[in-house]
PAMARMAR-815148 format. One record per residue (C-alpha): residue number from 0; x, y, z. Coordinates in steps of 0.5 Angstrom, whole numbers. Example, Ala and Ser with C-alpha at 12.3 -4.5 7.8 and 13.67 -1.06 7.14 Angstrom:
<sites>
site k->0, u->25, v->-9, w->16 .
site k->1, u->27, v->-2, w->14 .
</sites>
This chain:
<sites>
site k->0, u->62, v->23, w->8 .
site k->1, u->56, v->21, w->3 .
site k->2, u->56, v->14, w->1 .
site k->3, u->59, v->12, w->-6 .
site k->4, u->54, v->8, w->-9 .
site k->5, u->46, v->6, w->-8 .
site k->6, u->47, v->0, w->-4 .
site k->7, u->51, v->3, w->1 .
site k->8, u->47, v->9, w->2 .
site k->9, u->41, v->5, w->3 .
site k->10, u->45, v->1, w->9 .
site k->11, u->48, v->8, w->12 .
site k->12, u->41, v->11, w->12 .
site k->13, u->38, v->5, w->15 .
site k->14, u->43, v->4, w->20 .
site k->15, u->43, v->11, w->22 .
site k->16, u->36, v->11, w->24 .
site k->17, u->37, v->4, w->28 .
site k->18, u->42, v->8, w->32 .
site k->19, u->37, v->13, w->34 .
site k->20, u->32, v->9, w->35 .
site k->21, u->36, v->6, w->40 .
site k->22, u->39, v->12, w->43 .
site k->23, u->32, v->15, w->44 .
site k->24, u->30, v->8, w->47 .
site k->25, u->24, v->9, w->42 .
site k->26, u->22, v->1, w->42 .
site k->27, u->21, v->0, w->49 .
site k->28, u->17, v->7, w->50 .
site k->29, u->12, v->5, w->44 .
site k->30, u->11, v->-2, w->46 .
site k->31, u->9, v->0, w->53 .
site k->32, u->4, v->5, w->50 .
site k->33, u->3, v->4, w->43 .
site k->34, u->2, v->9, w->37 .
site k->35, u->8, v->11, w->32 .
site k->36, u->15, v->14, w->32 .
site k->37, u->13, v->21, w->34 .
site k->38, u->18, v->24, w->29 .
site k->39, u->17, v->31, w->32 .
site k->40, u->18, v->29, w->39 .
site k->41, u->25, v->26, w->37 .
site k->42, u->27, v->33, w->34 .
site k->43, u->25, v->36, w->40 .
site k->44, u->29, v->31, w->44 .
site k->45, u->35, v->33, w->40 .
site k->46, u->34, v->40, w->41 .
site k->47, u->34, v->41, w->33 .
site k->48, u->31, v->47, w->32 .
site k->49, u->24, v->46, w->28 .
site k->50, u->20, v->51, w->24 .
site k->51, u->13, v->49, w->21 .
site k->52, u->11, v->54, w->16 .
site k->53, u->7, v->54, w->9 .
site k->54, u->13, v->53, w->4 .
site k->55, u->11, v->54, w->-3 .
site k->56, u->14, v->48, w->-8 .
site k->57, u->18, v->45, w->-2 .
site k->58, u->16, v->40, w->3 .
site k->59, u->21, v->41, w->7 .
site k->60, u->29, v->43, w->8 .
site k->61, u->35, v->42, w->12 .
site k->62, u->39, v->48, w->14 .
site k->63, u->46, v->48, w->17 .
site k->64, u->48, v->55, w->17 .
site k->65, u->49, v->59, w->22 .
site k->66, u->46, v->53, w->26 .
site k->67, u->43, v->46, w->24 .
site k->68, u->35, v->47, w->23 .
site k->69, u->29, v->44, w->19 .
site k->70, u->23, v->46, w->16 .
site k->71, u->17, v->43, w->15 .
site k->72, u->11, v->45, w->11 .
site k->73, u->4, v->46, w->13 .
site k->74, u->1, v->45, w->7 .
site k->75, u->1, v->37, w->6 .
site k->76, u->-3, v->31, w->10 .
site k->77, u->0, v->29, w->17 .
site k->78, u->3, v->23, w->14 .
site k->79, u->7, v->27, w->9 .
site k->80, u->9, v->32, w->14 .
site k->81, u->12, v->26, w->19 .
site k->82, u->16, v->23, w->13 .
site k->83, u->19, v->30, w->11 .
site k->84, u->21, v->31, w->18 .
site k->85, u->24, v->24, w->18 .
site k->86, u->28, v->26, w->12 .
site k->87, u->30, v->32, w->14 .
site k->88, u->32, v->29, w->21 .
site k->89, u->36, v->24, w->17 .
site k->90, u->40, v->30, w->14 .
site k->91, u->42, v->33, w->20 .
site k->92, u->44, v->26, w->24 .
site k->93, u->48, v->24, w->18 .
site k->94, u->51, v->31, w->17 .
site k->95, u->49, v->32, w->10 .
site k->96, u->50, v->39, w->6 .
site k->97, u->44, v->43, w->6 .
site k->98, u->38, v->41, w->2 .
site k->99, u->31, v->44, w->0 .
site k->100, u->27, v->38, w->-1 .
site k->101, u->21, v->38, w->-6 .
site k->102, u->16, v->32, w->-8 .
site k->103, u->22, v->28, w->-11 .
site k->104, u->23, v->25, w->-4 .
site k->105, u->16, v->22, w->-4 .
site k->106, u->17, v->19, w->-11 .
site k->107, u->23, v->16, w->-9 .
site k->108, u->19, v->12, w->-3 .
site k->109, u->20, v->5, w->-6 .
site k->110, u->28, v->7, w->-5 .
site k->111, u->29, v->7, w->-13 .
site k->112, u->36, v->9, w->-15 .
site k->113, u->36, v->17, w->-17 .
site k->114, u->38, v->19, w->-23 .
site k->115, u->45, v->23, w->-23 .
site k->116, u->47, v->19, w->-17 .
site k->117, u->45, v->24, w->-11 .
site k->118, u->46, v->19, w->-6 .
site k->119, u->45, v->24, w->0 .
site k->120, u->38, v->24, w->-2 .
site k->121, u->38, v->16, w->-2 .
site k->122, u->41, v->16, w->5 .
site k->123, u->36, v->21, w->8 .
site k->124, u->30, v->17, w->5 .
site k->125, u->33, v->11, w->7 .
site k->126, u->33, v->14, w->14 .
site k->127, u->26, v->16, w->14 .
site k->128, u->23, v->10, w->12 .
site k->129, u->27, v->6, w->17 .
site k->130, u->26, v->11, w->23 .
site k->131, u->18, v->12, w->21 .
site k->132, u->17, v->4, w->19 .
site k->133, u->22, v->0, w->22 .
site k->134, u->20, v->-8, w->22 .
site k->135, u->19, v->-9, w->29 .
site k->136, u->14, v->-3, w->29 .
site k->137, u->10, v->-7, w->24 .
site k->138, u->11, v->-13, w->28 .
site k->139, u->8, v->-10, w->34 .
site k->140, u->2, v->-8, w->31 .
site k->141, u->1, v->-14, w->27 .
site k->142, u->1, v->-18, w->34 .
site k->143, u->-3, v->-13, w->38 .
site k->144, u->-9, v->-13, w->32 .
site k->145, u->-8, v->-21, w->31 .
site k->146, u->-6, v->-20, w->24 .
site k->147, u->-2, v->-25, w->20 .
site k->148, u->2, v->-24, w->14 .
site k->149, u->-3, v->-27, w->10 .
site k->150, u->-8, v->-21, w->12 .
site k->151, u->-3, v->-16, w->9 .
site k->152, u->-6, v->-18, w->2 .
site k->153, u->-12, v->-15, w->4 .
site k->154, u->-12, v->-7, w->3 .
site k->155, u->-17, v->-6, w->9 .
site k->156, u->-12, v->-9, w->14 .
site k->157, u->-6, v->-5, w->10 .
site k->158, u->-10, v->2, w->11 .
site k->159, u->-11, v->1, w->18 .
site k->160, u->-4, v->-1, w->19 .
site k->161, u->-2, v->5, w->16 .
site k->162, u->-6, v->9, w->21 .
site k->163, u->-3, v->6, w->27 .
site k->164, u->4, v->7, w->24 .
site k->165, u->3, v->14, w->22 .
site k->166, u->5, v->13, w->15 .
site k->167, u->1, v->14, w->8 .
site k->168, u->-2, v->8, w->5 .
site k->169, u->2, v->8, w->-1 .
site k->170, u->9, v->8, w->3 .
site k->171, u->6, v->3, w->8 .
site k->172, u->5, v->-2, w->2 .
site k->173, u->12, v->-1, w->-1 .
site k->174, u->15, v->-2, w->6 .
site k->175, u->11, v->-8, w->7 .
site k->176, u->15, v->-11, w->1 .
site k->177, u->22, v->-8, w->3 .
site k->178, u->21, v->-12, w->10 .
site k->179, u->19, v->-18, w->6 .
site k->180, u->12, v->-19, w->9 .
site k->181, u->9, v->-18, w->1 .
site k->182, u->12, v->-18, w->-5 .
site k->183, u->13, v->-12, w->-10 .
site k->184, u->8, v->-15, w->-14 .
site k->185, u->3, v->-16, w->-9 .
site k->186, u->5, v->-8, w->-7 .
site k->187, u->3, v->-6, w->-14 .
site k->188, u->-4, v->-10, w->-13 .
site k->189, u->-5, v->-7, w->-6 .
site k->190, u->-4, v->0, w->-9 .
site k->191, u->-10, v->-1, w->-15 .
site k->192, u->-15, v->0, w->-9 .
site k->193, u->-15, v->7, w->-7 .
site k->194, u->-16, v->9, w->1 .
site k->195, u->-22, v->13, w->-1 .
site k->196, u->-25, v->6, w->-3 .
site k->197, u->-23, v->3, w->4 .
site k->198, u->-27, v->9, w->8 .
site k->199, u->-33, v->9, w->4 .
site k->200, u->-33, v->1, w->5 .
site k->201, u->-32, v->2, w->13 .
site k->202, u->-37, v->8, w->13 .
site k->203, u->-43, v->4, w->10 .
site k->204, u->-49, v->8, w->9 .
site k->205, u->-46, v->14, w->12 .
site k->206, u->-44, v->19, w->8 .
site k->207, u->-39, v->25, w->11 .
site k->208, u->-38, v->32, w->7 .
site k->209, u->-32, v->29, w->4 .
site k->210, u->-27, v->24, w->5 .
site k->211, u->-21, v->28, w->7 .
site k->212, u->-21, v->25, w->14 .
site k->213, u->-19, v->18, w->16 .
site k->214, u->-23, v->12, w->18 .
site k->215, u->-21, v->8, w->24 .
site k->216, u->-24, v->2, w->26 .
site k->217, u->-23, v->0, w->33 .
site k->218, u->-24, v->-6, w->37 .
site k->219, u->-22, v->-8, w->44 .
site k->220, u->-15, v->-10, w->41 .
site k->221, u->-14, v->-2, w->41 .
site k->222, u->-15, v->-2, w->49 .
site k->223, u->-10, v->2, w->52 .
site k->224, u->-7, v->5, w->45 .
site k->225, u->-5, v->12, w->43 .
site k->226, u->-8, v->15, w->37 .
site k->227, u->-5, v->21, w->33 .
site k->228, u->-10, v->23, w->28 .
site k->229, u->-12, v->29, w->24 .
site k->230, u->-18, v->34, w->24 .
site k->231, u->-24, v->30, w->20 .
site k->232, u->-22, v->23, w->22 .
site k->233, u->-28, v->19, w->24 .
site k->234, u->-28, v->12, w->28 .
site k->235, u->-32, v->6, w->27 .
site k->236, u->-32, v->2, w->34 .
site k->237, u->-34, v->-6, w->33 .
site k->238, u->-35, v->-9, w->39 .
site k->239, u->-38, v->-15, w->42 .
site k->240, u->-44, v->-14, w->46 .
site k->241, u->-46, v->-19, w->51 .
site k->242, u->-53, v->-17, w->51 .
site k->243, u->-56, v->-24, w->53 .
site k->244, u->-53, v->-23, w->60 .
site k->245, u->-56, v->-15, w->60 .
site k->246, u->-49, v->-12, w->58 .
site k->247, u->-49, v->-6, w->54 .
site k->248, u->-44, v->-1, w->51 .
site k->249, u->-45, v->6, w->54 .
site k->250, u->-46, v->10, w->48 .
site k->251, u->-48, v->16, w->52 .
site k->252, u->-40, v->16, w->55 .
site k->253, u->-38, v->18, w->48 .
site k->254, u->-44, v->23, w->47 .
site k->255, u->-42, v->26, w->54 .
site k->256, u->-35, v->27, w->51 .
site k->257, u->-37, v->31, w->45 .
site k->258, u->-38, v->25, w->40 .
site k->259, u->-43, v->25, w->35 .
site k->260, u->-46, v->18, w->34 .
site k->261, u->-48, v->18, w->26 .
site k->262, u->-49, v->11, w->26 .
site k->263, u->-51, v->5, w->31 .
site k->264, u->-52, v->-2, w->29 .
site k->265, u->-53, v->-9, w->32 .
site k->266, u->-50, v->-15, w->28 .
site k->267, u->-51, v->-22, w->31 .
site k->268, u->-45, v->-27, w->31 .
site k->269, u->-49, v->-33, w->31 .
site k->270, u->-55, v->-32, w->26 .
site k->271, u->-58, v->-38, w->28 .
site k->272, u->-57, v->-37, w->36 .
site k->273, u->-62, v->-34, w->41 .
site k->274, u->-60, v->-29, w->46 .
site k->275, u->-52, v->-30, w->45 .
site k->276, u->-47, v->-24, w->44 .
site k->277, u->-48, v->-19, w->38 .
site k->278, u->-43, v->-14, w->35 .
site k->279, u->-44, v->-7, w->36 .
site k->280, u->-42, v->-3, w->31 .
site k->281, u->-42, v->5, w->32 .
site k->282, u->-40, v->10, w->28 .
site k->283, u->-37, v->17, w->31 .
site k->284, u->-35, v->23, w->29 .
site k->285, u->-31, v->27, w->34 .
site k->286, u->-31, v->34, w->36 .
site k->287, u->-26, v->38, w->31 .
site k->288, u->-19, v->38, w->33 .
site k->289, u->-21, v->33, w->39 .
site k->290, u->-15, v->32, w->44 .
site k->291, u->-17, v->27, w->50 .
site k->292, u->-19, v->20, w->52 .
site k->293, u->-24, v->16, w->48 .
site k->294, u->-27, v->11, w->54 .
site k->295, u->-33, v->7, w->53 .
site k->296, u->-36, v->1, w->58 .
site k->297, u->-40, v->-5, w->57 .
site k->298, u->-44, v->-6, w->63 .
site k->299, u->-51, v->-7, w->66 .
site k->300, u->-55, v->-1, w->66 .
site k->301, u->-58, v->-2, w->72 .
site k->302, u->-52, v->-4, w->76 .
site k->303, u->-47, v->0, w->79 .
site k->304, u->-42, v->-6, w->79 .
site k->305, u->-35, v->-5, w->75 .
site k->306, u->-36, v->-6, w->68 .
site k->307, u->-35, v->-13, w->64 .
site k->308, u->-31, v->-9, w->59 .
site k->309, u->-28, v->-2, w->58 .
site k->310, u->-25, v->1, w->52 .
site k->311, u->-20, v->7, w->53 .
site k->312, u->-16, v->10, w->48 .
site k->313, u->-12, v->16, w->48 .
site k->314, u->-14, v->21, w->42 .
site k->315, u->-10, v->27, w->39 .
site k->316, u->-14, v->29, w->33 .
site k->317, u->-10, v->36, w->32 .
site k->318, u->-6, v->34, w->26 .
site k->319, u->-4, v->36, w->21 .
site k->320, u->2, v->40, w->24 .
site k->321, u->0, v->48, w->24 .
site k->322, u->4, v->54, w->23 .
site k->323, u->8, v->55, w->30 .
site k->324, u->10, v->50, w->35 .
site k->325, u->9, v->42, w->33 .
site k->326, u->4, v->38, w->37 .
site k->327, u->10, v->35, w->41 .
site k->328, u->13, v->41, w->43 .
site k->329, u->6, v->44, w->46 .
site k->330, u->5, v->37, w->49 .
site k->331, u->11, v->38, w->53 .
site k->332, u->10, v->45, w->55 .
site k->333, u->3, v->43, w->58 .
site k->334, u->6, v->37, w->62 .
site k->335, u->11, v->41, w->64 .
site k->336, u->6, v->47, w->67 .
</sites>
């Protein structure tokens, strides 16, 4: 039965998402390997039929006859595809009536009460918000990156958080407010900065053909994590290099993996010191639809000894979801082969 009022609908959707997290043991899995809540993998695990198709005028749909199933459009960025899939999953888990969902599900992102009292949609949106952006996931990435609550007033930090949890910058701002990390006024202030400005600032003098892709700022804190990105994404690696001791990051490793190095700079940590560590800042463009491992060692080039430091990140840049099987289904099939 659908909730009769707005607060009850938000509560019901949130609780349903929490129960599914527990049922699928998602928190343990993510805290062990990093990354985000893989909505499409959850749908696959539940044996809920999913079709990814070009949809005109719709982001997604939930159908119940002759059997439950969901549709998600190919015509939106990955963050919107993920939220839409979570919204349709919410309809399924809460045994809702069939629903054709358009841009209105995004306009209700701050969880505002809809006109006409459509509390089924409130439940599904609350489910999607909690399923993709639970407080524990934000707290885990915050601790891993060494951020503080005060850092969430900085647009560049919120943008990097949004990439790691797989949601849009706008949705992340409002969810930080919903969880009490920032105020609603601070969320509105953050939204005055557009993601494109943050990408330009990160890339500095480098100018790509366009700014449709995201720009990931990677440090040693990202070691061992998993990145789910999209075609045209770029990486800026910011790594401490102990060059005074002869240790250098092996940029050739990136090149051998197919990455194009478009910028490579050094910055002194202590401008007055001599022979100390420096910051190596490398901007790398991966091959199109790259799926593999980004690995780079800090070592003395003339010594075969084990490296002083290593950055290893598993990367999947095959998003957004294309027509056909989801990436999660394709990964499962490859693993089973």
